[in-house]
N, C-alpha and C positions, 0 to 999 in steps of 0.2 A: 689467109687469116692474119689479122694484125697482131703485133707483138703484145699489145695491151690486153688482147683477149687471152693470151697464154698466161700472162702474169697475174691477171685478175679475172677469174672466170665468172665472178659475180657481176661484172659490169657489161652491159650490152652496148656494143658499138655499131650495131646494124641489125637488119632483119635476121631472125633466127626461127628455126622450126621447132626447137625444143629448148627447155630451160635447163641450163647447166647448174650443177651443184657447186656452190662457192667453196673455196679452199677452207675458209673459216667464217663463222657467222657470230655476230654479237648476240648474247642472250637477252639484251635489253630490247624494249619496245622501240618502235620508230620514233615516238615522241620524245623518249629519253635520249636517243641518239642525236636528235635534232638540236639538243641544247649543248652549249659549250660547257667548259669546266666551271664557269662562274655561276651556272644555273640560269643564264639568260638565253632566250631563244635566238637561234642563228638566223641569218638572212633567208635561208631556204625553208624555214618553218612556215607552214601555211596556217591560215586562220582556223581551219578545221582541226588541225593538230593542236593548236593552242587551246581551243575549246575542250577538246578531248582530254588534254593534259590537266586543265582546271577541273574537269569533271571527276578526275581520278582522286581528287582531294588535296587541298592545300596543306592539310595537316601532315602529309607525308613528305614535306620538304626535306631535302637532304638524303632521301632514300630512293634508290633507283627502282624503276618499274621494269620488272622482268616480263618476258613473254609468257602469256598464260595459255595453257592448252586444256581442253575439256575432255580429252580422251587420249589413251596411250597409243603410241605409234606401233606399227607392225613389228619393228625391230625390238622394241621394248617387250612386247608380248612374247616374241620368240626367245628373248633372254629369260623371261619368267618360266617359259617352258623348259629351258635348260636347267633351271633350278629344280623344278618338279621332277624332271627325268633323273637328275643327280640323286635326289633323295630316294626316289623309287628304286634306282639301281643299287644304292647302298643298302636299302631294306631287304632287297632280294638276296644280296650276297652275305648279309650279316644277320642271322636269326637271333632274336632276343630271347634268351632262355634263362638268364640269371642276372644278378646285380652287375656283374662285370661287363657283360655284353650290353646291358642297358646303359651303363656309364659310357661305354664306347659309342653307342648310338647318339646319346645326348651330346657328347663332345663333338662328334663330327657334324651333327645338326647345328650346333652353336656356331662353329667357325664358318660353315657354309651359309647359314641364314644371315649372319652379320655381314659377311662379304656381299651377299645379294642385297641386303638392306642399304649398305653404304653406296653401292652403285645405283640402286633404284632411287635413293633420295637425291642424288645428284641429277639423275635424268629428269625427274619430275619437276625440279626447280630451275635447272640451268641449261638443259640440253637443247641445242638448236641444230637443225639438220645442216651438215657441212661435211666436207671430205675429212676434216680433222675429227669430227664427232664419229664418223663411221669407222675411221681407223681405230679410235679408242674403243668403240664398241666391239670391233674385231678382236682386240686384245682382251676385252672382257669375256667374249665367247671362248677365247683360248684358255682363260683362267678357269672357266667352268668345265671345259674339256679336261683340264689338268685335274680338277676335283674328281671327275668321273674316273679317270685312270688311276689316281691314287686311292680313291675310295674303295676299290676292289680289295686292296691289301691293307687298308687302314685298320689296325688292330692294336689298341692300347694294352691288351692283355699279353702281347708278345712284341714289345718294343725292340728288344734286342734282335729278334729275328727279322724285323722289318725296318731296321735303322735307315736304310737308304730311302725308303718310302717316306719316312718322317722328315728326312732332310729335303726331299723334293717338295713336301708340303710346306716347309718353312720358306722355300724360295717362291712358291706359288702365292702364299699369303703376302710376302714382301712385295712381289710384283703387282698384286692387285692394289695395294695401297699407293705404290709409286705412280701407277697410272692415274689414280684419282687425284694425286697431288698435282700432276701435270694439268689435268682438266680444271681443277680449282684455280690453278695458276693462271690459266687463260681467262677465266672469269674475273679474276682479280685485276688483270690488266684493264678490263673494260670498266670496272667499278672502283678503281683505285682513288678517284677523286671524291668518293662518297665516304665520309668518315664513319658514318653509322654502320656501313656494310663492310668496311675494310677490316675492322677488328675481328668480327666473327669468322670471316673467311681465313684470316691469318691463324686464328685459333684452331680452326678445322684442319688447315694444312699442317700446322704444328703437331696436332694430335696424330694425324696420319703418318707424318714423318717419324715420330717417336715409335709408333706401332710398327712401321716398316723396319726400323732399326732393331727393335726387339725381336721381330720375326727372323731377321737375318742373324741375330745373335744366337738364337736357338739352334741354328744350323750346326754349329760346332758342338752343341750339347749331345748330339747323336753320333759323334765320332766313336768308332769302334776301337777298343784297346784289347789286345789279346794277352793273356797271362796264363800261368799254370797254377793249379791248385796243389794241395799237399800230396795228392796221388800222382802228380806229374801229367795230369790231363789238361789240355788246353781249354781255357774258359774265355768266352767272348763277353766283354763288358762294355757298357757305354759310359761316357764321361758323366752325363747327367740324364739318366733314363726317364726321370719325371719332368723334364724341362718342357714337355708338350703342354703341361698344365698352364704355362704362361700364355699359350694361344687363347685359351678360354677367357682368362682374366683380361688380357689386352683387348680381345674382341668386344667385350662388354664395356670396358672403361673408355675405349676410344669413341664410343657412340655418345658420350656425355656432352661433348660440344654441340651436337646436333639438337640437341634438345631431346560266363557259366562257371568259371574257375573259382569264384568266390564260394559258390555252394559246395563244391568239392572240398575246399579247405575247411569250411564250416563243419561238414560231416566228419572229416578225418580228425579234427581237433576234438569234436564231441566224442568220438570213439576213444581217443586218448584219455579224456577226462573220465570216461566210463570205466576204464581200467584203473586209473589212478585213484578214483574216489569210490572204492568198493564199500558199501554200507556195512555197519557192524552186524547186521542181522545175518549176513552170509558167514557161516562158520564151518562149512564143509566144502569139500572139493566139488561134490555134485551140485551143491547150492550155488557155488561160484560159476560153474559151467552153465547152469540154468539161467543165472542172472545175466551172464554175457550173451547167451543166445537170445534172451528176451530183448536186451539192449540193441543187438544187431538187427533183430527183426523190426524194432521200432525205427531205427535209423533207415532201414531199407524201405519202410512204409512211408517215409517222407517223400520218396520218389514215386511218381505215379506208375512207373514201369515195374518196380519191385523185382528187378532181375539181378540183384547183387551176386547171387550164388553162381550165375553164369560166368562172372569175371574172376571169382575166387572161391574155392571150396573151403569155406571157413568151418564147415562141419567136421572136417578132418582134424582141425586144431581142437575143437570142442571135445571130440572123441578121445583124442590123446590126453586132454586135461582130465577127463573123467576116469581114465585108466590109472591115474596116479592115486593109488589106494594103499600102497604099502607104507609110505611115510605119513606121519601125522600132518593134518592140514595146517598151513601157515607156519610150519617149522622151517628151520634153515635148510634141511634136506629137501623139503617139499618145494621151496622156492628155487633151489638149484635145478630141479627138474621142470618146474612150471615156468620159470622165467623165459627160456628160449621159446616155449610154446606160445606164451602170451605175447612175446615180442613179434613172432611170426604172424600171430592173429591180428595184432594192431596194424602192422605194416601191410599185411596182405589185404585186409579189408579197406584200409585207407587207399592203397593203390587201385583196388577195384572200384572204389567210389570215384576216383579221378578218371579212370578209364571209362566208367559209365557215362560221365559227362563229356567224353571226347577230349579230355586233357591228357596230353602225352609229355613225357619228360624229354630232355635233349638226348640225342643219340650219342653213344660212346664212339670215340675214334678207333679204339681197338676192339673189334668185334669178337676177338678170341677170348676176351675177358668176360666172365659171367658176372652179371650184376646180382647182388643179393636183394631181397625184398626191402631191407632197410635202406640200401643205396637208392633203389627206385623211389621209395617214399620220400627220402630227403631231396632227390632231384625234383619230384613233383611239388614239394613244399617250396622249393626255390622258385619254381615257375609261378606259384601263387604269390610269393613275396615280391617277385619282379612285377607282376601285374598290379599288385596293390600299390607299390611305389609309383609305377608308371601312371596309374589312374589319377592319383592325387597331384602328382607333379604336372600332368597334362591339364587337369582341371584348374589348378592355380595359375598355370602359365597362360591359359586362355583369358582369364580376367586381367592379367598383367598386360597382355597384348591389347585388349580393349582399352585399358587405361592409357597405353602408349598411343594408340590411334586417336583417342579422344584428345590427348595432349597436342598432337600434331594437327588435329582437325581445325582448330581455330587459333588465330593469332592473339586476339584480345579475348581474355576469359574473365568471367565474373567470379565472385567468391564462391557461389554455389557450384560452378563448374570445376573450380580447383578442389573443392571438397569432394565432388564426385570422383575425380581422378584419384584423390587420396584414399577414398573409401574402397574403390575397386582394387587399388594396389594392396592395401592392408588385408582385405578379404582374400585376394589371390595368394598373398604370401602365407596367410593362415591356412588356407586349404592345402597348399604345397607342403607345409610343415606336418600335416597329418601323416605323411608317408613315414615319419620317424617312428610311428607305432610299430612298423614292421621290424625295427631294429631294437625294440624294447621288450624285456621279459617281465614287465610289471603286470599286476593284476588289472590295472586300468587299461593297458594296451590290449590284453587278452579280451577284456570285456567289450572293448570297442570293435575288435576284429570279429568277435562272435555275435555282435549285435546286428540288428536290421537297419542301422543308421548309416551304413557305409555309403549308400547312394543318397539317402535322404538328407544328410548333412551338406552334400554338395548342392542339392536342389535349393535348400534354404539359403546357403551362402550365395548362390547365383541370384536369388531373389533380392538379397540385401545388396549385393554388389551392383546389380542392374538399376537400383533405385537412384533417382535424381535428387540432388541436394539443391533446393531452390533458395 
C-alpha cells in the first residue's frame, strides 16, 4: 500500500475492491468545489459541470451549493430513535401526577428536544459521510446516552438531593454544543470565501459557544454547601438551586440564529356547587338531606352505569345528617355538627366519581400514613388540573411546531406565507394561555372549566390556525 493511500483515503491510486470512507468530506457539491475562490471555473471543470452549475441559477452567485439529500441516512434515523427512546424512558420513570411533575417533564423535554434539533439541523444541511462525521455522530450518540442515564434521576422537585446529577447534565449540555461548534467550524473552512454564508455560520457558532459557556457556568451553581441550623442539625444547601432554569432559556434562545378526567372533575365541581348553593326553600334538616340526595342521584344519572353507590356509601352521610334533630336547623350548633358530615359527603362522592371514571391519584410514599377523604379529593383535583394544563400546552405547542416547520420549509416566502406563520404562532400561543384558567379562581375561569367548550375551542382554533393566508 502506498503512503498516499494512508494519508488520503479518499484518493484512489490503483484498483480497489471496496470504497474507503474519506477522513473528511466537503459539504459542497462537486460543481462548487470545482471553482476557485474567485468564482471562476478551474481547468478540471467539465462542460457538463458548467451547464449544471448554470442550471442551478445565476441569481445564487456568491452562495455555495451544498449537497442535497432526499432521504435520511441510517445513522440519522438511528439517532432519532435514541431521542424517542430517551423520551419514552423518562416518561416511564417519571409519572406526571401534579403541576410539579409536569414542569419537570416539560423541562427535560425542552433541553432534550432542542439538543436533538440542533444536531438534526446540522445533519440535514451540512452532513457528509466521512470518518470525521462518523466520529462526531458517535459523540452525539454518547450525548444521548448521557441523557438516558441522567434522565432516570432528573427531578427538579428535589434538586438538593440530586445535585450531582444536575452537574453532570450541565457538562452533557456543554459537550453537545462544543461538538456542534467543531462541526460548524469544519463547514466554515470550506465556505469561508463566500461572504453571504460566512456571517450566518459565525453567528451560529457564536450562539453555540455562548450557550456552552452558560451551561458550564451552571455547573458551579449546584455546588453543595453544608451548614447547621438553629437546632444544630446539618443542612445541605446549594449555591443556586434554581440555576437549572437557565438551561431552558438558553436552549430556546440559542435556536434564534437558525432561523375522561375532565368529566370526573366536572361532576365533582358540580357537587361542590350543589352544597354551596343551597336554595332558600330548604329550611329543615330533612329537607336539606332530601335535596342533597336528589342532587347526587341526578349527578349519578349523568353516567350510563349509575353505580356511584358502589364506590362510596353516601347514604351513610345522608342518614347522619337526618339524625341532627336536637339543634335548630342552620344554627351555629347545627353547622358544627353538620359541617364534617357535609365535608365527608362532598369529598367522598367526588372521589367516587373520579374512581368511577378510572382516575386515580398519586400513591403516597409512606404507606403507613392514612389519607383522609379530603386529601384524596385534593390529590385527584390536582390530577385534573395537571391534565387541563398539559392539554392546552400540548395543543398550543403543536401549532407552534407547525409554524416552525412551515418557516424552515421554504427559503423564499410570500407575504401570505409569512401571515400564515404569524397566524399559527398567535393561535398556538393563545391556546397555550388557556391553561392559566387552572390557576385562576374567577367566575370566568370556573365557567370555562365547567363548560362544554374545553375541546371545542381547540377544534375551532385548529381550523383557524390551519387556514392559509393567500
